[in-house]
mmCIF file as Biopython writes it, N, C-alpha, C and O atoms, coordinates in Angstrom:
data_model
#
loop_
_atom_site.group_PDB
_atom_site.id
_atom_site.type_symbol
_atom_site.label_atom_id
_atom_site.label_alt_id
_atom_site.label_comp_id
_atom_site.label_asym_id
_atom_site.label_entity_id
_atom_site.label_seq_id
_atom_site.pdbx_PDB_ins_code
_atom_site.Cartn_x
_atom_site.Cartn_y
_atom_site.Cartn_z
_atom_site.occupancy
_atom_site.B_iso_or_equiv
_atom_site.auth_seq_id
_atom_site.auth_asym_id
_atom_site.pdbx_PDB_model_num
ATOM 1   N N  . MET A ? 1  ? 101.926 122.514 68.442 1.0 0.0 1  A 1 
ATOM 2   C CA . MET A ? 1  ? 102.238 123.679 67.637 1.0 0.0 1  A 1 
ATOM 3   C C  . MET A ? 1  ? 101.172 124.735 67.840 1.0 0.0 1  A 1 
ATOM 4   O O  . MET A ? 1  ? 99.981  124.427 67.880 1.0 0.0 1  A 1 
ATOM 5   N N  . ALA A ? 2  ? 101.587 125.945 67.965 1.0 0.0 2  A 1 
ATOM 6   C CA . ALA A ? 2  ? 100.652 127.036 68.197 1.0 0.0 2  A 1 
ATOM 7   C C  . ALA A ? 2  ? 99.740  127.279 67.008 1.0 0.0 2  A 1 
ATOM 8   O O  . ALA A ? 2  ? 98.597  127.700 67.182 1.0 0.0 2  A 1 
ATOM 9   N N  . ASP A ? 3  ? 100.225 127.024 65.813 1.0 0.0 3  A 1 
ATOM 10  C CA . ASP A ? 3  ? 99.413  127.292 64.633 1.0 0.0 3  A 1 
ATOM 11  C C  . ASP A ? 3  ? 98.736  126.038 64.077 1.0 0.0 3  A 1 
ATOM 12  O O  . ASP A ? 3  ? 98.194  126.069 62.972 1.0 0.0 3  A 1 
ATOM 13  N N  . ALA A ? 4  ? 98.761  124.946 64.824 1.0 0.0 4  A 1 
ATOM 14  C CA . ALA A ? 4  ? 98.110  123.705 64.380 1.0 0.0 4  A 1 
ATOM 15  C C  . ALA A ? 4  ? 96.596  123.874 64.463 1.0 0.0 4  A 1 
ATOM 16  O O  . ALA A ? 4  ? 96.095  124.503 65.396 1.0 0.0 4  A 1 
ATOM 17  N N  . PRO A ? 5  ? 95.868  123.323 63.506 1.0 0.0 5  A 1 
ATOM 18  C CA . PRO A ? 5  ? 94.408  123.433 63.553 1.0 0.0 5  A 1 
ATOM 19  C C  . PRO A ? 5  ? 93.828  122.596 64.686 1.0 0.0 5  A 1 
ATOM 20  O O  . PRO A ? 5  ? 94.384  121.565 65.063 1.0 0.0 5  A 1 
ATOM 21  N N  . ASP A ? 6  ? 92.713  123.051 65.216 1.0 0.0 6  A 1 
ATOM 22  C CA . ASP A ? 6  ? 92.018  122.284 66.243 1.0 0.0 6  A 1 
ATOM 23  C C  . ASP A ? 6  ? 91.423  121.035 65.607 1.0 0.0 6  A 1 
ATOM 24  O O  . ASP A ? 6  ? 91.152  121.001 64.407 1.0 0.0 6  A 1 
ATOM 25  N N  . LEU A ? 7  ? 91.228  120.026 66.417 1.0 0.0 7  A 1 
ATOM 26  C CA . LEU A ? 7  ? 90.585  118.816 65.941 1.0 0.0 7  A 1 
ATOM 27  C C  . LEU A ? 7  ? 89.104  119.113 65.702 1.0 0.0 7  A 1 
ATOM 28  O O  . LEU A ? 7  ? 88.508  119.885 66.453 1.0 0.0 7  A 1 
ATOM 29  N N  . PRO A ? 8  ? 88.497  118.514 64.671 1.0 0.0 8  A 1 
ATOM 30  C CA . PRO A ? 8  ? 87.099  118.804 64.379 1.0 0.0 8  A 1 
ATOM 31  C C  . PRO A ? 8  ? 86.139  118.304 65.459 1.0 0.0 8  A 1 
ATOM 32  O O  . PRO A ? 8  ? 85.017  118.799 65.569 1.0 0.0 8  A 1 
ATOM 33  N N  . CYS A ? 9  ? 86.573  117.330 66.251 1.0 0.0 9  A 1 
ATOM 34  C CA . CYS A ? 9  ? 85.646  116.779 67.248 1.0 0.0 9  A 1 
ATOM 35  C C  . CYS A ? 9  ? 85.576  117.652 68.497 1.0 0.0 9  A 1 
ATOM 36  O O  . CYS A ? 9  ? 84.532  118.237 68.784 1.0 0.0 9  A 1 
ATOM 37  N N  . CYS A ? 10 ? 86.651  117.743 69.226 1.0 0.0 10 A 1 
ATOM 38  C CA . CYS A ? 10 ? 86.610  118.426 70.518 1.0 0.0 10 A 1 
ATOM 39  C C  . CYS A ? 10 ? 87.221  119.822 70.499 1.0 0.0 10 A 1 
ATOM 40  O O  . CYS A ? 10 ? 87.309  120.478 71.536 1.0 0.0 10 A 1 
ATOM 41  N N  . SER A ? 11 ? 87.636  120.268 69.340 1.0 0.0 11 A 1 
ATOM 42  C CA . SER A ? 11 ? 88.255  121.595 69.193 1.0 0.0 11 A 1 
ATOM 43  C C  . SER A ? 11 ? 89.486  121.755 70.069 1.0 0.0 11 A 1 
ATOM 44  O O  . SER A ? 11 ? 89.754  122.838 70.590 1.0 0.0 11 A 1 
ATOM 45  N N  . ASN A ? 12 ? 90.229  120.675 70.226 1.0 0.0 12 A 1 
ATOM 46  C CA . ASN A ? 12 ? 91.437  120.708 71.034 1.0 0.0 12 A 1 
ATOM 47  C C  . ASN A ? 12 ? 92.538  119.966 70.303 1.0 0.0 12 A 1 
ATOM 48  O O  . ASN A ? 12 ? 92.297  118.922 69.696 1.0 0.0 12 A 1 
ATOM 49  N N  . GLU A ? 13 ? 93.731  120.500 70.360 1.0 0.0 13 A 1 
ATOM 50  C CA . GLU A ? 13 ? 94.894  119.834 69.781 1.0 0.0 13 A 1 
ATOM 51  C C  . GLU A ? 13 ? 95.842  119.505 70.923 1.0 0.0 13 A 1 
ATOM 52  O O  . GLU A ? 13 ? 96.255  120.395 71.666 1.0 0.0 13 A 1 
ATOM 53  N N  . SER A ? 14 ? 96.185  118.240 71.063 1.0 0.0 14 A 1 
ATOM 54  C CA . SER A ? 14 ? 97.131  117.856 72.107 1.0 0.0 14 A 1 
ATOM 55  C C  . SER A ? 14 ? 98.463  118.536 71.864 1.0 0.0 14 A 1 
ATOM 56  O O  . SER A ? 14 ? 98.909  118.680 70.726 1.0 0.0 14 A 1 
ATOM 57  N N  . ASP A ? 15 ? 99.088  118.950 72.953 1.0 0.0 15 A 1 
ATOM 58  C CA . ASP A ? 15 ? 100.378 119.630 72.828 1.0 0.0 15 A 1 
ATOM 59  C C  . ASP A ? 15 ? 101.182 119.436 74.104 1.0 0.0 15 A 1 
ATOM 60  O O  . ASP A ? 15 ? 100.862 118.570 74.919 1.0 0.0 15 A 1 
ATOM 61  N N  . VAL A ? 16 ? 102.199 120.220 74.274 1.0 0.0 16 A 1 
ATOM 62  C CA . VAL A ? 16 ? 103.077 120.073 75.423 1.0 0.0 16 A 1 
ATOM 63  C C  . VAL A ? 16 ? 102.391 120.418 76.740 1.0 0.0 16 A 1 
ATOM 64  O O  . VAL A ? 16 ? 102.911 120.081 77.804 1.0 0.0 16 A 1 
ATOM 65  N N  . ALA A ? 17 ? 101.236 121.080 76.695 1.0 0.0 17 A 1 
ATOM 66  C CA . ALA A ? 17 ? 100.499 121.389 77.919 1.0 0.0 17 A 1 
ATOM 67  C C  . ALA A ? 17 ? 99.832  120.140 78.493 1.0 0.0 17 A 1 
ATOM 68  O O  . ALA A ? 17 ? 99.447  120.122 79.662 1.0 0.0 17 A 1 
ATOM 69  N N  . ASP A ? 18 ? 99.696  119.106 77.680 1.0 0.0 18 A 1 
ATOM 70  C CA . ASP A ? 18 ? 99.085  117.858 78.131 1.0 0.0 18 A 1 
ATOM 71  C C  . ASP A ? 18 ? 100.144 116.980 78.791 1.0 0.0 18 A 1 
ATOM 72  O O  . ASP A ? 18 ? 100.446 115.885 78.316 1.0 0.0 18 A 1 
ATOM 73  N N  . THR A ? 19 ? 100.695 117.473 79.880 1.0 0.0 19 A 1 
ATOM 74  C CA . THR A ? 19 ? 101.805 116.772 80.517 1.0 0.0 19 A 1 
ATOM 75  C C  . THR A ? 19 ? 101.372 115.733 81.532 1.0 0.0 19 A 1 
ATOM 76  O O  . THR A ? 19 ? 102.198 114.967 82.029 1.0 0.0 19 A 1 
ATOM 77  N N  . SER A ? 20 ? 100.076 115.698 81.846 1.0 0.0 20 A 1 
ATOM 78  C CA . SER A ? 20 ? 99.625  114.715 82.817 1.0 0.0 20 A 1 
ATOM 79  C C  . SER A ? 20 ? 98.298  114.103 82.388 1.0 0.0 20 A 1 
ATOM 80  O O  . SER A ? 20 ? 97.492  114.733 81.704 1.0 0.0 20 A 1 
ATOM 81  N N  . LEU A ? 21 ? 98.098  112.883 82.799 1.0 0.0 21 A 1 
ATOM 82  C CA . LEU A ? 21 ? 96.841  112.203 82.535 1.0 0.0 21 A 1 
ATOM 83  C C  . LEU A ? 21 ? 95.692  112.957 83.194 1.0 0.0 21 A 1 
ATOM 84  O O  . LEU A ? 21 ? 94.593  113.022 82.644 1.0 0.0 21 A 1 
ATOM 85  N N  . LEU A ? 22 ? 95.942  113.521 84.363 1.0 0.0 22 A 1 
ATOM 86  C CA . LEU A ? 22 ? 94.919  114.283 85.067 1.0 0.0 22 A 1 
ATOM 87  C C  . LEU A ? 22 ? 94.465  115.492 84.242 1.0 0.0 22 A 1 
ATOM 88  O O  . LEU A ? 22 ? 93.272  115.791 84.194 1.0 0.0 22 A 1 
ATOM 89  N N  . GLY A ? 23 ? 95.401  116.187 83.594 1.0 0.0 23 A 1 
ATOM 90  C CA . GLY A ? 23 ? 95.059  117.324 82.758 1.0 0.0 23 A 1 
ATOM 91  C C  . GLY A ? 23 ? 94.231  116.922 81.549 1.0 0.0 23 A 1 
ATOM 92  O O  . GLY A ? 23 ? 93.264  117.598 81.199 1.0 0.0 23 A 1 
ATOM 93  N N  . VAL A ? 24 ? 94.608  115.825 80.914 1.0 0.0 24 A 1 
ATOM 94  C CA . VAL A ? 24 ? 93.877  115.332 79.745 1.0 0.0 24 A 1 
ATOM 95  C C  . VAL A ? 24 ? 92.469  114.919 80.162 1.0 0.0 24 A 1 
ATOM 96  O O  . VAL A ? 24 ? 91.495  115.256 79.490 1.0 0.0 24 A 1 
ATOM 97  N N  . ARG A ? 25 ? 92.362  114.191 81.267 1.0 0.0 25 A 1 
ATOM 98  C CA . ARG A ? 25 ? 91.043  113.772 81.753 1.0 0.0 25 A 1 
ATOM 99  C C  . ARG A ? 25 ? 90.198  114.976 82.168 1.0 0.0 25 A 1 
ATOM 100 O O  . ARG A ? 25 ? 88.981  114.972 81.983 1.0 0.0 25 A 1 
ATOM 101 N N  . GLY A ? 26 ? 90.830  115.992 82.720 1.0 0.0 26 A 1 
ATOM 102 C CA . GLY A ? 26 ? 90.109  117.197 83.115 1.0 0.0 26 A 1 
ATOM 103 C C  . GLY A ? 26 ? 89.478  117.880 81.923 1.0 0.0 26 A 1 
ATOM 104 O O  . GLY A ? 26 ? 88.307  118.257 81.967 1.0 0.0 26 A 1 
ATOM 105 N N  . TYR A ? 27 ? 90.247  118.044 80.851 1.0 0.0 27 A 1 
ATOM 106 C CA . TYR A ? 27 ? 89.691  118.673 79.650 1.0 0.0 27 A 1 
ATOM 107 C C  . TYR A ? 27 ? 88.604  117.791 79.049 1.0 0.0 27 A 1 
ATOM 108 O O  . TYR A ? 27 ? 87.542  118.284 78.667 1.0 0.0 27 A 1 
ATOM 109 N N  . ARG A ? 28 ? 88.865  116.496 78.964 1.0 0.0 28 A 1 
ATOM 110 C CA . ARG A ? 28 ? 87.873  115.587 78.398 1.0 0.0 28 A 1 
ATOM 111 C C  . ARG A ? 28 ? 86.596  115.620 79.231 1.0 0.0 28 A 1 
ATOM 112 O O  . ARG A ? 28 ? 85.499  115.629 78.672 1.0 0.0 28 A 1 
ATOM 113 N N  . GLY A ? 29 ? 86.720  115.638 80.557 1.0 0.0 29 A 1 
ATOM 114 C CA . GLY A ? 29 ? 85.554  115.701 81.427 1.0 0.0 29 A 1 
ATOM 115 C C  . GLY A ? 29 ? 84.744  116.969 81.190 1.0 0.0 29 A 1 
ATOM 116 O O  . GLY A ? 29 ? 83.513  116.937 81.169 1.0 0.0 29 A 1 
ATOM 117 N N  . TYR A ? 30 ? 85.443  118.081 81.014 1.0 0.0 30 A 1 
ATOM 118 C CA . TYR A ? 30 ? 84.761  119.344 80.717 1.0 0.0 30 A 1 
ATOM 119 C C  . TYR A ? 30 ? 84.016  119.244 79.392 1.0 0.0 30 A 1 
ATOM 120 O O  . TYR A ? 30 ? 82.855  119.641 79.296 1.0 0.0 30 A 1 
ATOM 121 N N  . TRP A ? 31 ? 84.684  118.713 78.372 1.0 0.0 31 A 1 
ATOM 122 C CA . TRP A ? 31 ? 84.095  118.575 77.040 1.0 0.0 31 A 1 
ATOM 123 C C  . TRP A ? 31 ? 82.856  117.689 77.078 1.0 0.0 31 A 1 
ATOM 124 O O  . TRP A ? 31 ? 81.820  118.034 76.511 1.0 0.0 31 A 1 
ATOM 125 N N  . VAL A ? 32 ? 82.970  116.544 77.751 1.0 0.0 32 A 1 
ATOM 126 C CA . VAL A ? 32 ? 81.836  115.624 77.860 1.0 0.0 32 A 1 
ATOM 127 C C  . VAL A ? 32 ? 80.718  116.267 78.682 1.0 0.0 32 A 1 
ATOM 128 O O  . VAL A ? 32 ? 79.543  116.112 78.352 1.0 0.0 32 A 1 
ATOM 129 N N  . GLY A ? 33 ? 81.071  116.982 79.742 1.0 0.0 33 A 1 
ATOM 130 C CA . GLY A ? 33 ? 80.079  117.660 80.573 1.0 0.0 33 A 1 
ATOM 131 C C  . GLY A ? 33 ? 79.285  118.715 79.821 1.0 0.0 33 A 1 
ATOM 132 O O  . GLY A ? 33 ? 78.158  119.043 80.192 1.0 0.0 33 A 1 
ATOM 133 N N  . GLN A ? 34 ? 79.880  119.240 78.764 1.0 0.0 34 A 1 
ATOM 134 C CA . GLN A ? 34 ? 79.196  120.221 77.923 1.0 0.0 34 A 1 
ATOM 135 C C  . GLN A ? 34 ? 78.354  119.548 76.836 1.0 0.0 34 A 1 
ATOM 136 O O  . GLN A ? 34 ? 77.752  120.226 76.003 1.0 0.0 34 A 1 
ATOM 137 N N  . GLY A ? 35 ? 78.315  118.221 76.848 1.0 0.0 35 A 1 
ATOM 138 C CA . GLY A ? 35 ? 77.550  117.467 75.854 1.0 0.0 35 A 1 
ATOM 139 C C  . GLY A ? 35 ? 78.404  116.938 74.727 1.0 0.0 35 A 1 
ATOM 140 O O  . GLY A ? 35 ? 77.871  116.480 73.716 1.0 0.0 35 A 1 
ATOM 141 N N  . ALA A ? 36 ? 79.726  116.989 74.872 1.0 0.0 36 A 1 
ATOM 142 C CA . ALA A ? 36 ? 80.679  116.532 73.855 1.0 0.0 36 A 1 
ATOM 143 C C  . ALA A ? 36 ? 80.393  117.138 72.486 1.0 0.0 36 A 1 
ATOM 144 O O  . ALA A ? 36 ? 80.326  116.420 71.488 1.0 0.0 36 A 1 
ATOM 145 N N  . PRO A ? 37 ? 80.221  118.474 72.435 1.0 0.0 37 A 1 
ATOM 146 C CA . PRO A ? 37 ? 79.922  119.103 71.147 1.0 0.0 37 A 1 
ATOM 147 C C  . PRO A ? 37 ? 81.120  119.054 70.204 1.0 0.0 37 A 1 
ATOM 148 O O  . PRO A ? 37 ? 82.266  119.189 70.635 1.0 0.0 37 A 1 
ATOM 149 N N  . TRP A ? 38 ? 80.856  118.866 68.961 1.0 0.0 38 A 1 
ATOM 150 C CA . TRP A ? 38 ? 81.916  118.862 67.958 1.0 0.0 38 A 1 
ATOM 151 C C  . TRP A ? 38 ? 82.186  120.292 67.518 1.0 0.0 38 A 1 
ATOM 152 O O  . TRP A ? 38 ? 81.257  121.070 67.302 1.0 0.0 38 A 1 
ATOM 153 N N  . GLY A ? 39 ? 83.446  120.628 67.389 1.0 0.0 39 A 1 
ATOM 154 C CA . GLY A ? 39 ? 83.821  121.948 66.895 1.0 0.0 39 A 1 
ATOM 155 C C  . GLY A ? 39 ? 83.396  122.146 65.453 1.0 0.0 39 A 1 
ATOM 156 O O  . GLY A ? 39 ? 83.069  123.259 65.040 1.0 0.0 39 A 1 
ATOM 157 N N  . GLN A ? 40 ? 83.402  121.076 64.698 1.0 0.0 40 A 1 
ATOM 158 C CA . GLN A ? 40 ? 82.952  121.080 63.304 1.0 0.0 40 A 1 
ATOM 159 C C  . GLN A ? 40 ? 81.887  119.987 63.170 1.0 0.0 40 A 1 
ATOM 160 O O  . GLN A ? 40 ? 82.202  118.872 62.754 1.0 0.0 40 A 1 
ATOM 161 N N  . PRO A ? 41 ? 80.641  120.292 63.515 1.0 0.0 41 A 1 
ATOM 162 C CA . PRO A ? 41 ? 79.588  119.268 63.491 1.0 0.0 41 A 1 
ATOM 163 C C  . PRO A ? 41 ? 79.453  118.531 62.164 1.0 0.0 41 A 1 
ATOM 164 O O  . PRO A ? 41 ? 79.086  117.356 62.146 1.0 0.0 41 A 1 
ATOM 165 N N  . SER A ? 42 ? 79.741  119.194 61.070 1.0 0.0 42 A 1 
ATOM 166 C CA . SER A ? 42 ? 79.611  118.536 59.762 1.0 0.0 42 A 1 
ATOM 167 C C  . SER A ? 42 ? 80.660  117.435 59.570 1.0 0.0 42 A 1 
ATOM 168 O O  . SER A ? 42 ? 80.503  116.589 58.690 1.0 0.0 42 A 1 
ATOM 169 N N  . ALA A ? 43 ? 81.720  117.431 60.372 1.0 0.0 43 A 1 
ATOM 170 C CA . ALA A ? 43 ? 82.759  116.408 60.272 1.0 0.0 43 A 1 
ATOM 171 C C  . ALA A ? 43 ? 82.427  115.161 61.089 1.0 0.0 43 A 1 
ATOM 172 O O  . ALA A ? 43 ? 83.117  114.147 60.980 1.0 0.0 43 A 1 
ATOM 173 N N  . ARG A ? 44 ? 81.379  115.230 61.901 1.0 0.0 44 A 1 
ATOM 174 C CA . ARG A ? 44 ? 81.011  114.103 62.761 1.0 0.0 44 A 1 
ATOM 175 C C  . ARG A ? 44 ? 80.367  112.988 61.929 1.0 0.0 44 A 1 
ATOM 176 O O  . ARG A ? 44 ? 79.352  113.216 61.271 1.0 0.0 44 A 1 
ATOM 177 N N  . PRO A ? 45 ? 80.953  111.779 61.954 1.0 0.0 45 A 1 
ATOM 178 C CA . PRO A ? 45 ? 80.353  110.654 61.229 1.0 0.0 45 A 1 
ATOM 179 C C  . PRO A ? 45 ? 78.967  110.331 61.801 1.0 0.0 45 A 1 
ATOM 180 O O  . PRO A ? 45 ? 78.736  110.477 63.001 1.0 0.0 45 A 1 
ATOM 181 N N  . ALA A ? 46 ? 78.076  109.903 60.958 1.0 0.0 46 A 1 
ATOM 182 C CA . ALA A ? 46 ? 76.701  109.604 61.376 1.0 0.0 46 A 1 
ATOM 183 C C  . ALA A ? 46 ? 76.658  108.534 62.457 1.0 0.0 46 A 1 
ATOM 184 O O  . ALA A ? 46 ? 75.776  108.566 63.316 1.0 0.0 46 A 1 
ATOM 185 N N  . ASP A ? 47 ? 77.595  107.586 62.433 1.0 0.0 47 A 1 
ATOM 186 C CA . ASP A ? 47 ? 77.587  106.491 63.407 1.0 0.0 47 A 1 
ATOM 187 C C  . ASP A ? 47 ? 78.546  106.709 64.578 1.0 0.0 47 A 1 
ATOM 188 O O  . ASP A ? 47 ? 78.836  105.768 65.316 1.0 0.0 47 A 1 
ATOM 189 N N  . TRP A ? 48 ? 79.045  107.939 64.759 1.0 0.0 48 A 1 
ATOM 190 C CA . TRP A ? 48 ? 79.981  108.222 65.841 1.0 0.0 48 A 1 
ATOM 191 C C  . TRP A ? 48 ? 79.293  108.075 67.188 1.0 0.0 48 A 1 
ATOM 192 O O  . TRP A ? 48 ? 78.179  108.562 67.378 1.0 0.0 48 A 1 
ATOM 193 N N  . ASP A ? 49 ? 79.962  107.399 68.130 1.0 0.0 49 A 1 
ATOM 194 C CA . ASP A ? 49 ? 79.404  107.183 69.458 1.0 0.0 49 A 1 
ATOM 195 C C  . ASP A ? 49 ? 80.490  107.434 70.496 1.0 0.0 49 A 1 
ATOM 196 O O  . ASP A ? 49 ? 81.540  106.792 70.474 1.0 0.0 49 A 1 
ATOM 197 N N  . LEU A ? 50 ? 80.235  108.360 71.393 1.0 0.0 50 A 1 
ATOM 198 C CA . LEU A ? 50 ? 81.216  108.748 72.401 1.0 0.0 50 A 1 
ATOM 199 C C  . LEU A ? 50 ? 81.692  107.556 73.226 1.0 0.0 50 A 1 
ATOM 200 O O  . LEU A ? 50 ? 82.892  107.411 73.461 1.0 0.0 50 A 1 
ATOM 201 N N  . LEU A ? 51 ? 80.778  106.708 73.666 1.0 0.0 51 A 1 
ATOM 202 C CA . LEU A ? 51 ? 81.153  105.602 74.539 1.0 0.0 51 A 1 
ATOM 203 C C  . LEU A ? 51 ? 82.023  104.558 73.858 1.0 0.0 51 A 1 
ATOM 204 O O  . LEU A ? 51 ? 82.806  103.883 74.526 1.0 0.0 51 A 1 
ATOM 205 N N  . THR A ? 52 ? 81.905  104.411 72.548 1.0 0.0 52 A 1 
ATOM 206 C CA . THR A ? 52 ? 82.781  103.470 71.859 1.0 0.0 52 A 1 
ATOM 207 C C  . THR A ? 52 ? 84.121  104.111 71.496 1.0 0.0 52 A 1 
ATOM 208 O O  . THR A ? 52 ? 85.100  103.404 71.257 1.0 0.0 52 A 1 
ATOM 209 N N  . GLN A ? 53 ? 84.170  105.424 71.454 1.0 0.0 53 A 1 
ATOM 210 C CA . GLN A ? 53 ? 85.403  106.120 71.109 1.0 0.0 53 A 1 
ATOM 211 C C  . GLN A ? 53 ? 86.330  106.293 72.305 1.0 0.0 53 A 1 
ATOM 212 O O  . GLN A ? 53 ? 87.552  106.311 72.154 1.0 0.0 53 A 1 
ATOM 213 N N  . ILE A ? 54 ? 85.748  106.421 73.488 1.0 0.0 54 A 1 
ATOM 214 C CA . ILE A ? 54 ? 86.559  106.621 74.691 1.0 0.0 54 A 1 
ATOM 215 C C  . ILE A ? 54 ? 86.371  105.407 75.588 1.0 0.0 54 A 1 
ATOM 216 O O  . ILE A ? 54 ? 85.311  105.249 76.195 1.0 0.0 54 A 1 
ATOM 217 N N  . PRO A ? 55 ? 87.387  104.540 75.683 1.0 0.0 55 A 1 
ATOM 218 C CA . PRO A ? 55 ? 87.282  103.347 76.511 1.0 0.0 55 A 1 
ATOM 219 C C  . PRO A ? 55 ? 87.017  103.701 77.974 1.0 0.0 55 A 1 
ATOM 220 O O  . PRO A ? 55 ? 87.387  104.783 78.431 1.0 0.0 55 A 1 
ATOM 221 N N  . ALA A ? 56 ? 86.394  102.811 78.690 1.0 0.0 56 A 1 
ATOM 222 C CA . ALA A ? 56 ? 86.013  103.049 80.090 1.0 0.0 56 A 1 
ATOM 223 C C  . ALA A ? 56 ? 87.195  103.512 80.946 1.0 0.0 56 A 1 
ATOM 224 O O  . ALA A ? 56 ? 87.037  104.397 81.788 1.0 0.0 56 A 1 
ATOM 225 N N  . GLU A ? 57 ? 88.367  102.929 80.742 1.0 0.0 57 A 1 
ATOM 226 C CA . GLU A ? 57 ? 89.519  103.306 81.572 1.0 0.0 57 A 1 
ATOM 227 C C  . GLU A ? 57 ? 90.011  104.728 81.308 1.0 0.0 57 A 1 
ATOM 228 O O  . GLU A ? 57 ? 90.811  105.258 82.080 1.0 0.0 57 A 1 
ATOM 229 N N  . TRP A ? 58 ? 89.542  105.350 80.225 1.0 0.0 58 A 1 
ATOM 230 C CA . TRP A ? 58 ? 89.931  106.728 79.906 1.0 0.0 58 A 1 
ATOM 231 C C  . TRP A ? 58 ? 88.830  107.735 80.211 1.0 0.0 58 A 1 
ATOM 232 O O  . TRP A ? 58 ? 89.007  108.931 79.981 1.0 0.0 58 A 1 
ATOM 233 N N  . ARG A ? 59 ? 87.702  107.270 80.723 1.0 0.0 59 A 1 
ATOM 234 C CA . ARG A ? 59 ? 86.608  108.190 81.062 1.0 0.0 59 A 1 
ATOM 235 C C  . ARG A ? 59 ? 86.774  108.738 82.441 1.0 0.0 59 A 1 
ATOM 236 O O  . ARG A ? 59 ? 85.945  109.528 82.894 1.0 0.0 59 A 1 
#
């Protein structure tokens, strides 16, 4: 949805543009390459860990 709020973690909302695994991995790679910054840092749980959230096969 065009008016859907962004996710607090990566500031991205999955939509119809995510038509391929390559596209999703490309965005995720860009996000991680930037240091995986949260769009809303105050929403990040204290024990959040990128490596446990994204399984190896999805990195």
